[in-house]
NUGU-413434 format. One record per residue (C-alpha): residue number from 1; x, y, z. Coordinates in steps of 0.02 Angstrom, whole numbers, plus 50000, padded with zeros to 5 digits. Layout:
N
+-----+-------+-------+-------+
:   i :     u :     v :     w :
+-----+-------+-------+-------+
: NUM :     X :     Y :     Z :
...
+-----+-------+-------+-------+
REM end
This chain:
303
+-----+-------+-------+-------+
:   i :     u :     v :     w :
+-----+-------+-------+-------+
:   1 : 49105 : 51115 : 50114 :
:   2 : 48953 : 51065 : 50010 :
:   3 : 49048 : 51105 : 49852 :
:   4 : 49195 : 50998 : 49906 :
:   5 : 49082 : 50852 : 49951 :
:   6 : 48994 : 50867 : 49784 :
:   7 : 49159 : 50862 : 49691 :
:   8 : 49219 : 50712 : 49791 :
:   9 : 49055 : 50622 : 49758 :
:  10 : 49068 : 50665 : 49574 :
:  11 : 49245 : 50594 : 49561 :
:  12 : 49200 : 50435 : 49654 :
:  13 : 49047 : 50407 : 49545 :
:  14 : 49149 : 50431 : 49387 :
:  15 : 49271 : 50299 : 49445 :
:  16 : 49138 : 50172 : 49493 :
:  17 : 49040 : 50203 : 49333 :
:  18 : 49192 : 50163 : 49227 :
:  19 : 49173 : 49974 : 49231 :
:  20 : 49332 : 49949 : 49131 :
:  21 : 49431 : 50030 : 49273 :
:  22 : 49328 : 49987 : 49427 :
:  23 : 49308 : 49799 : 49407 :
:  24 : 49492 : 49764 : 49363 :
:  25 : 49543 : 49872 : 49513 :
:  26 : 49425 : 49776 : 49627 :
:  27 : 49474 : 49605 : 49561 :
:  28 : 49662 : 49639 : 49555 :
:  29 : 49690 : 49616 : 49744 :
:  30 : 49584 : 49458 : 49745 :
:  31 : 49679 : 49386 : 49596 :
:  32 : 49844 : 49436 : 49676 :
:  33 : 49793 : 49348 : 49837 :
:  34 : 49751 : 49191 : 49740 :
:  35 : 49918 : 49198 : 49648 :
:  36 : 50010 : 49223 : 49812 :
:  37 : 49925 : 49071 : 49887 :
:  38 : 49945 : 48962 : 49733 :
:  39 : 50123 : 49003 : 49683 :
:  40 : 50212 : 49077 : 49833 :
:  41 : 50127 : 48990 : 49978 :
:  42 : 50234 : 48833 : 49967 :
:  43 : 50392 : 48938 : 49950 :
:  44 : 50358 : 49026 : 50115 :
:  45 : 50303 : 48866 : 50201 :
:  46 : 50466 : 48782 : 50151 :
:  47 : 50564 : 48934 : 50211 :
:  48 : 50477 : 48927 : 50381 :
:  49 : 50512 : 48742 : 50401 :
:  50 : 50694 : 48764 : 50351 :
:  51 : 50718 : 48899 : 50483 :
:  52 : 50654 : 48785 : 50622 :
:  53 : 50731 : 48627 : 50551 :
:  54 : 50760 : 48500 : 50689 :
:  55 : 50616 : 48564 : 50796 :
:  56 : 50438 : 48498 : 50790 :
:  57 : 50316 : 48626 : 50722 :
:  58 : 50132 : 48601 : 50683 :
:  59 : 50059 : 48630 : 50511 :
:  60 : 49938 : 48756 : 50587 :
:  61 : 50081 : 48867 : 50646 :
:  62 : 50164 : 48859 : 50475 :
:  63 : 50002 : 48901 : 50387 :
:  64 : 49968 : 49046 : 50507 :
:  65 : 50139 : 49125 : 50478 :
:  66 : 50128 : 49103 : 50289 :
:  67 : 49952 : 49175 : 50285 :
:  68 : 50007 : 49327 : 50385 :
:  69 : 50150 : 49359 : 50265 :
:  70 : 50041 : 49342 : 50110 :
:  71 : 49905 : 49458 : 50176 :
:  72 : 50027 : 49591 : 50235 :
:  73 : 50117 : 49586 : 50067 :
:  74 : 49951 : 49601 : 49974 :
:  75 : 49896 : 49754 : 50073 :
:  76 : 50067 : 49837 : 50059 :
:  77 : 50061 : 49826 : 49869 :
:  78 : 49877 : 49868 : 49843 :
:  79 : 49879 : 50023 : 49953 :
:  80 : 49998 : 50105 : 49830 :
:  81 : 49963 : 50026 : 49661 :
:  82 : 49773 : 50046 : 49673 :
:  83 : 49798 : 50231 : 49712 :
:  84 : 49876 : 50256 : 49540 :
:  85 : 49724 : 50175 : 49460 :
:  86 : 49603 : 50280 : 49563 :
:  87 : 49692 : 50439 : 49508 :
:  88 : 49645 : 50410 : 49326 :
:  89 : 49495 : 50525 : 49350 :
:  90 : 49611 : 50675 : 49370 :
:  91 : 49708 : 50628 : 49213 :
:  92 : 49551 : 50591 : 49113 :
:  93 : 49479 : 50761 : 49158 :
:  94 : 49636 : 50843 : 49087 :
:  95 : 49635 : 50734 : 48931 :
:  96 : 49451 : 50766 : 48893 :
:  97 : 49453 : 50951 : 48938 :
:  98 : 49335 : 50932 : 49085 :
:  99 : 49469 : 51003 : 49199 :
: 100 : 49461 : 51169 : 49104 :
: 101 : 49273 : 51172 : 49124 :
: 102 : 49292 : 51152 : 49311 :
: 103 : 49421 : 51291 : 49320 :
: 104 : 49312 : 51417 : 49228 :
: 105 : 49163 : 51377 : 49341 :
: 106 : 49132 : 51470 : 49505 :
: 107 : 49215 : 51326 : 49599 :
: 108 : 49380 : 51371 : 49680 :
: 109 : 49523 : 51280 : 49592 :
: 110 : 49598 : 51228 : 49759 :
: 111 : 49439 : 51132 : 49799 :
: 112 : 49452 : 51040 : 49634 :
: 113 : 49629 : 50981 : 49675 :
: 114 : 49578 : 50933 : 49852 :
: 115 : 49427 : 50837 : 49788 :
: 116 : 49537 : 50733 : 49673 :
: 117 : 49649 : 50689 : 49821 :
: 118 : 49508 : 50643 : 49939 :
: 119 : 49415 : 50540 : 49808 :
: 120 : 49573 : 50444 : 49765 :
: 121 : 49604 : 50408 : 49949 :
: 122 : 49425 : 50348 : 49979 :
: 123 : 49419 : 50238 : 49825 :
: 124 : 49587 : 50159 : 49865 :
: 125 : 49537 : 50131 : 50046 :
: 126 : 49373 : 50047 : 49994 :
: 127 : 49463 : 49925 : 49880 :
: 128 : 49596 : 49890 : 50013 :
: 129 : 49455 : 49855 : 50136 :
: 130 : 49388 : 49722 : 50017 :
: 131 : 49562 : 49648 : 50002 :
: 132 : 49582 : 49649 : 50192 :
: 133 : 49414 : 49563 : 50215 :
: 134 : 49457 : 49427 : 50089 :
: 135 : 49630 : 49407 : 50165 :
: 136 : 49561 : 49388 : 50341 :
: 137 : 49447 : 49249 : 50281 :
: 138 : 49601 : 49159 : 50215 :
: 139 : 49696 : 49191 : 50377 :
: 140 : 49550 : 49123 : 50478 :
: 141 : 49548 : 48965 : 50372 :
: 142 : 49737 : 48944 : 50381 :
: 143 : 49757 : 48976 : 50567 :
: 144 : 49700 : 49129 : 50665 :
: 145 : 49831 : 49203 : 50782 :
: 146 : 49783 : 49386 : 50772 :
: 147 : 49736 : 49483 : 50928 :
: 148 : 49614 : 49629 : 50926 :
: 149 : 49762 : 49747 : 50948 :
: 150 : 49855 : 49670 : 50801 :
: 151 : 49701 : 49686 : 50691 :
: 152 : 49672 : 49868 : 50738 :
: 153 : 49855 : 49910 : 50706 :
: 154 : 49849 : 49821 : 50538 :
: 155 : 49697 : 49927 : 50490 :
: 156 : 49790 : 50085 : 50546 :
: 157 : 49942 : 50030 : 50443 :
: 158 : 49832 : 50008 : 50290 :
: 159 : 49753 : 50180 : 50310 :
: 160 : 49922 : 50265 : 50332 :
: 161 : 49998 : 50171 : 50186 :
: 162 : 49846 : 50216 : 50080 :
: 163 : 49873 : 50399 : 50124 :
: 164 : 50054 : 50382 : 50070 :
: 165 : 50004 : 50295 : 49908 :
: 166 : 49874 : 50428 : 49871 :
: 167 : 49999 : 50568 : 49898 :
: 168 : 50131 : 50481 : 49791 :
: 169 : 50010 : 50446 : 49648 :
: 170 : 49940 : 50624 : 49656 :
: 171 : 50115 : 50697 : 49634 :
: 172 : 50160 : 50580 : 49491 :
: 173 : 49991 : 50594 : 49402 :
: 174 : 50002 : 50784 : 49414 :
: 175 : 50125 : 50777 : 49269 :
: 176 : 50020 : 50660 : 49161 :
: 177 : 49899 : 50722 : 49030 :
: 178 : 49843 : 50565 : 48937 :
: 179 : 49765 : 50397 : 48975 :
: 180 : 49913 : 50312 : 48893 :
: 181 : 50032 : 50400 : 49011 :
: 182 : 49941 : 50346 : 49168 :
: 183 : 49923 : 50168 : 49101 :
: 184 : 50111 : 50160 : 49073 :
: 185 : 50148 : 50224 : 49248 :
: 186 : 50025 : 50099 : 49323 :
: 187 : 50113 : 49957 : 49233 :
: 188 : 50284 : 50012 : 49298 :
: 189 : 50223 : 50036 : 49476 :
: 190 : 50129 : 49871 : 49479 :
: 191 : 50281 : 49777 : 49414 :
: 192 : 50415 : 49858 : 49522 :
: 193 : 50337 : 49919 : 49684 :
: 194 : 50312 : 49748 : 49764 :
: 195 : 50497 : 49710 : 49748 :
: 196 : 50554 : 49883 : 49803 :
: 197 : 50451 : 49883 : 49963 :
: 198 : 50496 : 49707 : 50018 :
: 199 : 50323 : 49634 : 49988 :
: 200 : 50370 : 49495 : 49867 :
: 201 : 50538 : 49447 : 49941 :
: 202 : 50600 : 49471 : 50120 :
: 203 : 50735 : 49604 : 50132 :
: 204 : 50842 : 49480 : 50228 :
: 205 : 50858 : 49376 : 50070 :
: 206 : 50935 : 49521 : 49972 :
: 207 : 51115 : 49577 : 49965 :
: 208 : 51169 : 49696 : 50104 :
: 209 : 51191 : 49847 : 49990 :
: 210 : 51020 : 49825 : 49909 :
: 211 : 50938 : 49797 : 50078 :
: 212 : 51014 : 49958 : 50145 :
: 213 : 50963 : 50053 : 49988 :
: 214 : 50781 : 49997 : 50001 :
: 215 : 50776 : 50058 : 50182 :
: 216 : 50779 : 50236 : 50112 :
: 217 : 50608 : 50207 : 50033 :
: 218 : 50458 : 50248 : 50145 :
: 219 : 50353 : 50106 : 50076 :
: 220 : 50475 : 49981 : 50153 :
: 221 : 50429 : 50041 : 50327 :
: 222 : 50243 : 50025 : 50291 :
: 223 : 50268 : 49848 : 50229 :
: 224 : 50370 : 49808 : 50385 :
: 225 : 50230 : 49871 : 50497 :
: 226 : 50103 : 49760 : 50410 :
: 227 : 50220 : 49609 : 50421 :
: 228 : 50242 : 49641 : 50607 :
: 229 : 50059 : 49659 : 50651 :
: 230 : 49993 : 49519 : 50542 :
: 231 : 50132 : 49393 : 50579 :
: 232 : 50189 : 49430 : 50756 :
: 233 : 50051 : 49329 : 50839 :
: 234 : 50080 : 49175 : 50731 :
: 235 : 50269 : 49181 : 50753 :
: 236 : 50253 : 49214 : 50940 :
: 237 : 50142 : 49060 : 50956 :
: 238 : 50295 : 48953 : 50913 :
: 239 : 50356 : 48978 : 51091 :
: 240 : 50214 : 48865 : 51147 :
: 241 : 50280 : 48729 : 51032 :
: 242 : 50451 : 48728 : 51112 :
: 243 : 50543 : 48836 : 50984 :
: 244 : 50688 : 48932 : 51066 :
: 245 : 50665 : 49120 : 51084 :
: 246 : 50824 : 49155 : 50986 :
: 247 : 50756 : 49056 : 50839 :
: 248 : 50590 : 49148 : 50848 :
: 249 : 50680 : 49316 : 50842 :
: 250 : 50783 : 49253 : 50696 :
: 251 : 50622 : 49211 : 50605 :
: 252 : 50555 : 49386 : 50639 :
: 253 : 50716 : 49457 : 50567 :
: 254 : 50703 : 49344 : 50415 :
: 255 : 50524 : 49394 : 50378 :
: 256 : 50552 : 49582 : 50403 :
: 257 : 50455 : 49597 : 50565 :
: 258 : 50614 : 49673 : 50638 :
: 259 : 50684 : 49803 : 50519 :
: 260 : 50864 : 49864 : 50528 :
: 261 : 50943 : 50019 : 50455 :
: 262 : 51129 : 49992 : 50423 :
: 263 : 51133 : 49863 : 50561 :
: 264 : 51032 : 49964 : 50688 :
: 265 : 50859 : 49906 : 50742 :
: 266 : 50715 : 50016 : 50684 :
: 267 : 50585 : 50044 : 50821 :
: 268 : 50403 : 50031 : 50773 :
: 269 : 50370 : 50214 : 50811 :
: 270 : 50510 : 50261 : 50690 :
: 271 : 50425 : 50166 : 50550 :
: 272 : 50263 : 50260 : 50583 :
: 273 : 50358 : 50425 : 50589 :
: 274 : 50449 : 50393 : 50424 :
: 275 : 50289 : 50342 : 50334 :
: 276 : 50188 : 50488 : 50404 :
: 277 : 50323 : 50616 : 50363 :
: 278 : 50340 : 50547 : 50187 :
: 279 : 50152 : 50564 : 50161 :
: 280 : 50153 : 50742 : 50229 :
: 281 : 50300 : 50792 : 50118 :
: 282 : 50214 : 50721 : 49964 :
: 283 : 50050 : 50808 : 50009 :
: 284 : 50144 : 50973 : 50029 :
: 285 : 50227 : 50943 : 49860 :
: 286 : 50058 : 50908 : 49781 :
: 287 : 49988 : 51070 : 49853 :
: 288 : 50140 : 51165 : 49787 :
: 289 : 50122 : 51089 : 49613 :
: 290 : 49937 : 51132 : 49609 :
: 291 : 49975 : 51310 : 49664 :
: 292 : 50103 : 51332 : 49526 :
: 293 : 49983 : 51263 : 49396 :
: 294 : 49845 : 51381 : 49455 :
: 295 : 49960 : 51532 : 49446 :
: 296 : 50010 : 51488 : 49268 :
: 297 : 49827 : 51464 : 49221 :
: 298 : 49788 : 51635 : 49295 :
: 299 : 49927 : 51719 : 49196 :
: 300 : 49866 : 51639 : 49035 :
: 301 : 49689 : 51704 : 49067 :
: 302 : 49754 : 51881 : 49097 :
: 303 : 49861 : 51879 : 48942 :
+-----+-------+-------+-------+
REM end
C-alpha cells in the first residue's frame, strides 16, 4: 500500500510541477465558464422565454435555469476532457523511458498501472471541484434554487462522470507513446465531446436519428443527470409563477432533464446504471490491456 501511495503521489506531483500542463488545465474550466456565460447565456435565456411565451416569468427564474444549464454542461465536459490532460504523465513516462525504469525496479508493474489510474482520477476530480466551486458562485449570483439533495447528487454525478472519463482516457492513452499523440487526442476530444454528450446543444434540438444515436453513448447519460440535478429546482420553481405543469415538463424535455431512448423515458437509476457499467467495462479493458503489455514485456526480457 505504501508503494502504491508513493507512486500516486509521485504522479500527482509530476502533473502539478509541469506548469505548462497544470495551469492551462486549471484555467480551462474557468475560461469555458466565462465563454458559456458571455456567448451562450443569451441564447439559453431566449430559448427559455420562447418556451413560456405568453406567460409571465421573472428574470430571476430565467437566470436560475440558464445558470443550471451552463454549470451542468461545464462539469459534463470537464470531467472527461481534463482526464485526458491528466493522463499525460503516463504517456510522458513512456516517451522519456521512465516507464521502463519503473518496470525494472522492484515495484510490481500492476501497481504502476493502478497508480496512473488513481492519480489521473484524483487530479481530474480536483480540477472539477474548482470548476464546481466557481460555477456555484455564478449560480448563487444568478438565482439559487438548489436543494441540499440536488447539490449532493450533482457532486455524486461529477465523481461518477470523472471515473468514467478517467477510465476512457486510460484506455485511449494506453495506445499513445508520444506527447504529440496525446496532444492530438486532447484536441479532438475537447472539440467533439461537448457536442456528442449533449452539453453544448440540447438533444431535443437535434434530428431524431442523431438524438437516438447519441443515446448509445454513456456520457450522454452523465450529462443528463447533471442537467436534472442542477436545473430541476429552478425549473420546478416556475410552478409558483403560474406556469402550467405541462409546460414545465416540456421545458424539462427540451433541456434534457428527461431523457428518452427511442421514445421511451429513461429513469434516473438507469442513467446511473449505464454510466457505472460503462466505467466498469472500461476499467476492465484497461486492466486487460495492461496485463497484455506486461506479458509481452516479460517475454521480451526472457528472450
